[in-house]
Every structure is written in C-alpha cells, then in structure tokens.
C-alpha positions in Angstrom: -16.4 32.9 28.0 -13.3 35.1 28.0 -13.0 38.3 26.1 -11.8 37.4 22.6 -9.6 40.5 22.6 -7.5 38.9 25.4 -5.3 36.0 24.5 -6.4 32.9 26.5 -3.9 30.9 28.5 -3.9 27.3 29.6 -4.7 28.6 33.1 -7.8 30.3 31.7 -8.9 27.0 30.1 -8.3 25.1 33.3 -10.4 27.6 35.3 -13.3 27.4 32.8 -13.2 23.6 32.6 -12.7 23.3 36.4 -9.6 21.2 36.1 -5.9 21.7 36.8 -3.6 23.4 34.4 -1.6 20.1 34.2 -4.7 18.3 33.0 -5.2 20.9 30.2 -1.6 20.6 29.1 -1.9 16.8 28.9 -5.1 16.9 26.9 -3.7 19.6 24.5 -0.6 17.5 23.8 -2.5 14.2 23.5 -0.1 12.4 25.8 -1.2 8.8 25.4 0.8 7.8 28.5 -1.1 10.2 30.6 -4.5 10.9 29.0 -5.4 7.2 29.7 -5.6 8.2 33.3 -7.8 11.3 32.6 -11.5 10.4 32.8 -13.2 10.6 29.4 -15.8 13.0 30.8 -13.0 15.4 32.0 -11.1 15.2 28.7 -14.3 16.0 26.8 -15.1 18.9 29.0 -11.6 20.4 28.4 -11.9 19.9 24.7 -15.4 21.5 24.7 -14.0 24.6 26.4 -11.2 24.8 24.0 -13.6 24.7 21.0 -16.0 27.2 22.5 -13.3 29.7 23.3 -11.3 29.3 20.1 -8.1 28.8 22.2 -4.9 28.4 20.2 -1.7 27.2 21.9 1.3 29.6 21.6 3.7 28.0 19.1 6.7 29.5 21.0 5.6 27.7 24.2 5.2 24.5 22.3 8.6 24.7 20.8 10.2 25.4 24.2 8.8 22.1 25.4 9.5 20.3 22.0 5.7 19.9 21.5 4.2 20.4 18.1 0.8 20.2 16.5 2.1 18.4 13.4 0.4 21.1 11.2 2.1 22.9 8.4 0.6 26.1 7.0 0.6 26.9 3.3 0.1 30.5 2.2 0.1 31.8 -1.4 0.3 35.5 -2.2 -1.7 34.9 -5.4 -5.3 36.3 -5.2 -6.9 32.9 -5.8 -5.6 29.8 -4.3 -4.5 27.4 -7.1 -6.4 24.2 -7.5 -6.5 23.2 -11.2 -4.0 20.7 -12.4 -2.9 23.0 -15.2 -2.2 25.9 -12.8 1.4 27.1 -12.4 1.3 26.4 -8.6 -0.4 23.0 -8.8 2.9 21.0 -9.0 4.3 22.9 -6.0 1.2 21.9 -4.0 1.5 18.3 -5.2 5.0 18.0 -3.9 4.1 19.7 -0.6 1.2 17.2 -0.1 3.3 14.2 -1.0 6.1 15.0 1.5 3.7 16.1 4.3 1.8 12.8 4.0 5.1 10.9 4.1 6.2 12.8 7.2 2.8 12.5 8.9 2.0 16.2 8.9 -1.4 17.8 8.3 -1.6 20.8 5.9 -3.5 24.0 6.7 -4.2 26.2 3.7 -4.4 29.8 4.7 -7.2 31.1 2.4 -8.9 33.8 4.5 -6.3 36.5 4.1 -7.8 39.7 2.8 -6.6 41.5 -0.4 -5.1 44.9 0.3 -3.9 47.1 -2.6 -4.2 44.2 -5.0 -2.1 41.8 -2.9 -2.9 39.2 -0.2 -1.3 39.7 3.2 -0.3 37.0 5.6 -0.4 39.4 8.5 -3.9 40.7 9.2 -6.3 41.2 12.1 -7.5 37.6 12.1 -4.5 35.8 10.8 -4.3 32.2 12.1 -0.5 31.6 11.8 -0.4 30.4 15.4 -2.4 27.3 14.6 0.4 25.9 12.4 3.9 24.9 13.7 5.4 26.6 10.7 4.5 27.9 7.2 5.4 27.5 3.6 5.2 30.6 1.4 4.3 30.6 -2.3 4.1 33.5 -4.7 6.1 35.2 -7.4 6.7 38.3 -5.2 6.5 38.3 -1.4 6.6 41.6 0.4 10.0 42.1 2.1 8.2 43.6 5.1 6.3 40.5 5.8 9.4 38.3 5.4 11.2 40.7 7.8 8.4 40.4 10.3 8.4 36.6 10.2 12.2 36.6 10.8 11.9 39.2 13.6 9.1 37.1 15.3 11.2 33.9 14.9 8.2 32.2 13.2 9.4 29.1 11.4 8.9 29.4 7.7 10.4 28.4 4.3 9.9 30.3 1.1 9.3 28.2 -2.1 11.5 30.3 -4.3 14.6 32.3 -3.7 14.1 35.5 -1.6 16.3 38.3 -0.6 16.0 41.9 0.8 14.2 40.9 4.0 16.6 42.4 6.5 17.9 38.9 7.3 18.6 35.5 5.7 15.4 33.8 4.4 15.3 30.0 4.3 14.2 28.9 0.9 14.1 26.2 -1.7 14.3 27.7 -5.2 15.2 27.0 -8.8 18.6 27.7 -10.3 17.3 29.9 -13.1 20.7 31.6 -13.7 22.6 28.3 -14.4 19.8 27.0 -16.6 19.6 30.2 -18.6 23.4 30.3 -19.1 23.2 26.7 -20.4 20.5 27.3 -23.0 22.1 30.5 -24.2 25.4 28.7 -24.5 23.6 26.0 -26.6 22.2 28.6 -29.0 25.6 30.3 -29.4 27.2 26.9 -30.1 24.6 26.5 -32.9 25.8 29.8 -34.4 23.3 32.3 -33.0 24.8 35.7 -32.5 21.8 38.1 -32.7 19.9 36.9 -29.5 17.5 38.7 -27.2 15.8 38.3 -23.8 12.0 38.7 -23.9 10.2 39.3 -20.6 10.4 41.2 -17.4 14.1 40.5 -16.5 13.8 42.4 -13.2 11.5 42.7 -10.1 11.0 39.2 -8.7 14.1 37.2 -7.9 13.2 34.6 -10.4 13.2 37.2 -13.2 16.4 38.8 -12.0 18.1 35.4 -11.8 17.2 34.6 -15.4 18.4 37.9 -16.7 21.7 37.5 -14.8 22.2 34.1 -16.4 21.4 35.6 -19.8 23.9 38.5 -19.4 26.6 36.1 -18.2 26.3 34.1 -21.4 25.1 36.7 -24.0 26.9 39.8 -22.8 25.8 43.2 -21.7 24.9 44.4 -25.2 22.4 41.7 -26.0 19.0 43.4 -26.2 16.2 43.1 -23.7 12.7 43.1 -25.3 9.9 43.9 -22.8 6.7 42.0 -23.0 4.6 43.8 -20.4 1.6 45.8 -21.9 2.6 44.8 -25.4 0.8 42.5 -27.8 2.5 39.4 -29.2 2.6 41.1 -32.6 4.4 44.1 -31.1 7.0 41.9 -29.4 7.5 40.0 -32.7 7.9 43.3 -34.6 10.6 44.4 -32.1 12.5 41.1 -32.5 12.3 41.1 -36.3 13.3 44.8 -36.4 16.5 43.9 -34.5 17.0 40.9 -36.8 17.0 38.6 -33.8 17.5 34.9 -34.7 17.0 33.4 -31.2 14.6 34.8 -28.6 14.8 33.7 -24.9 11.3 34.1 -23.5 10.9 34.3 -19.7 7.3 33.1 -19.5 6.2 30.1 -21.6 2.8 31.7 -22.0 4.5 34.6 -23.8 6.4 32.1 -26.0 3.2 30.4 -27.0 1.6 33.7 -27.9 4.8 34.7 -29.8 4.8 31.5 -31.8 1.1 32.0 -32.7 1.8 35.6 -33.9 4.7 34.3 -36.0 2.7 31.5 -37.5 -0.1 34.0 -38.4 2.4 35.9 -40.5 4.0 32.9 -42.2 7.2 33.3 -40.1 8.7 29.9 -39.4 9.7 28.9 -35.9 12.5 27.8 -35.6 13.6 28.3 -39.3 13.3 32.1 -39.2 13.3 32.6 -35.5 14.2 30.2 -32.7 12.1 30.6 -29.5 13.6 29.2 -26.3 11.5 29.2 -23.1 13.0 29.9 -19.7 10.5 28.1 -17.5 6.8 27.4 -17.4 3.6 29.4 -18.1 2.5 31.4 -15.0 -0.9 32.0 -16.6 -3.2 29.7 -18.5 -1.8 29.0 -22.0 -2.5 25.8 -23.9 0.0 24.4 -26.4 1.3 21.0 -27.4 4.4 22.5 -29.0 7.7 21.0 -27.6 9.6 24.1 -26.8 13.4 24.1 -26.4 14.6 25.5 -23.0 13.9 24.3 -19.5 11.1 23.5 -17.0 11.0 24.6 -13.3 11.4 21.7 -10.9 8.1 22.7 -9.2 7.1 19.4 -7.6 10.6 18.8 -6.2 10.7 22.4 -4.8 7.5 21.8 -2.9 8.8 18.5 -1.5 12.2 19.9 -0.5 10.6 22.9 1.1 8.6 20.7 3.4 11.7 18.7 4.3 13.6 21.9 5.1 10.8 23.3 7.3 10.5 19.9 9.1 14.2 20.0 9.8 14.0 23.6 11.1 11.1 22.7 13.4 12.9 19.5 14.7 16.2 21.3 15.2 18.0 19.1 12.7 18.5 21.8 10.0 22.1 23.1 9.4 22.8 26.0 11.6 24.3 28.1 8.8 21.7 30.3 7.1 23.3 29.7 3.7 22.8 25.9 4.2 19.1 26.7 4.6 19.0 28.3 1.1 18.7 25.6 -1.5 18.6 26.0 -5.3 17.5 23.0 -7.4 18.6 22.4 -11.0 16.0 23.1 -13.7 15.0 20.4 -16.1 16.5 21.1 -19.5 14.5 20.1 -22.6 15.9 19.8 -26.2 12.6 20.6 -27.8 12.1 21.5 -31.5 12.1 25.3 -31.4 15.9 25.8 -31.4 17.9 25.1 -34.6 21.0 26.8 -36.2 20.1 30.2 -37.7 19.2 30.2 -41.4 22.0 31.0 -43.9 22.4 34.7 -44.4 20.7 35.5 -41.1 
C-alpha cells in the first residue's frame, strides 16, 4: 500500500485496483447511472482498496465538480462531548440532528481531537476534517487562530454562536443576548428597580460580552458588575447585599440557582428582598424547579438554523454578503416568579 505520509490520489487508487481513474471516480461518487455498467467485482475491488488505504477524497475537488459526500461534521471545543439530555449542549445537537435528517445528511462527530493546554483543537496531526463536506463548531470560546485557518483554507463551516476577531467574517447562527438583556433590564426598571447589578463574567466570550453590552445599554455605565468567578455563592450574595442591590441579573442560570440557595439559607426572600433574573441557561449541571424570570437561549433553533446555513453555503444558495451569513435569533423571554417590584423602603 502507499506511504501514509503521502496523500493518495484517485490515480493511485486506480493503479492499485487495476482499473481506470474514471472507474474510481464513478465508484466514489456513487453515480447510479454509470455504476450499473461497472461489474460488481470491479466495484468491490475499488472499494476494498479505498478501505485498505484509508483514502479520503479532497473536498475542494468535490466542490469543484459539485460532488459532495452528504456528511456534515460536528466539533465541540468542550473537553467531553455532550450526550446527557440535561447538558447545556444537548438541545443544540437535537436541532442539528433534526435538520440533518430532514435534509438527508449524515453527521460525523469529531471526538478524537486531543486536548492541548486544557482545550481541544480541531487542527491536529490526524484531524479528519476532509471526510466531511463542512463542519459545525460548538463551544463557548473558539480560538481565533483556528477560525482564521478555516477561513484561509476556505473550508466550509458555521459557528453555533456569534464569533468575531478571526481575521475575516465568520458565518454563524447565534442568540441575540444583547436585545434580550436590554428587555429584561427594562422590565425591572419599569417595576421600580434602580439599584441593579450584573453578576457573572461580562467579558471574554462573545456571549458574555453581548449580555454585558445589553445590560449597560439599559442600566447605564455606573451599574455595578459583581464577578462570580472563584467566589462562593455566599460571597456573591454578600457583595450584592453590601451594595443594597434589589435586582441581580445573573449571566449563568447555575449561578442564579446557587445564589437563590444561599439567600434561602439566610432567610433572605427571593424575590421579596432580592429579585434574581437569569440571562440564559445553565452551562454546567444545576438542578432546580424554580421558575426564574429572565430568558432562555434558543439552543435547538440555533442548531437547526446552523445546519440550514451550512447546507446553503455548500450548495451555493447562501447570500453572498458575509453579513447575511451572520444570523442572531431572538431569545425566549420568561416571566417567571423571581422578579417583582422592590420592597418598600429598599
């Protein structure tokens, strides 16, 4: 067999199978109008050589001839690929699967990527990107260098979540966190809340920055930001109470659940003494039946629309404008029971 360090071509496969290059091309592309004229023994021999050599057709060559494998790759930058129904990423995957099935695509989950410096990398020595016609990217933070390389190599991909700073426009389907956050802050202010605070990261990933931007637009530059990283729920609660905050807008629902438990443990009523509004869903396991006020991320819809966008890019039917390939979906607002007018004298 050929040296694995050398990329095989259809000509190599034809030589090893003792057939013409045209025959290899017809077998690879499963041309029903032509393969019927290829003897079954010949076709089986070509497929056996392909399996034994690990041959992968060049996606650029396939696109040039409008031929595709009908395979979409899915890659997550999380260290463990999500599978549980309660996992933050499960609804994204459900939407991806639903749309792929409807369009007749197969999904290839890229799970072999190694972890380097605490983060998985899509580009590594044995990456299998070429097997798929295009790829969907999942993850809170995606390295800008990898996005830039995908753009430079003209590999078709769509990010599930807004991305920037990649040296070029990134096609994405994200959530409109800024608008949703502005809306719920406006609701709290309409109820009479004036001492309000943002609790969470507020920076770093685009999703955090967008929430903070929406908060600042509605609350003003002087509204306090209360960090939650490396702090216990009790410490966050102490910070909020020390500032006499009446409404806390919590970036991660898991932090809101922990904050509620800390308040309950001290006899502090939510929402009577402190309204707690969630700006999305829990990104880590956190069980609670409490109906929080705030909004949910349209995760299933984002996964579905991302597949539709990638399919349009692959088929050449996507809008040519890069901005038209950047979609933000509205978040799902929830009234909940954790936002009420501030108590008298607060």
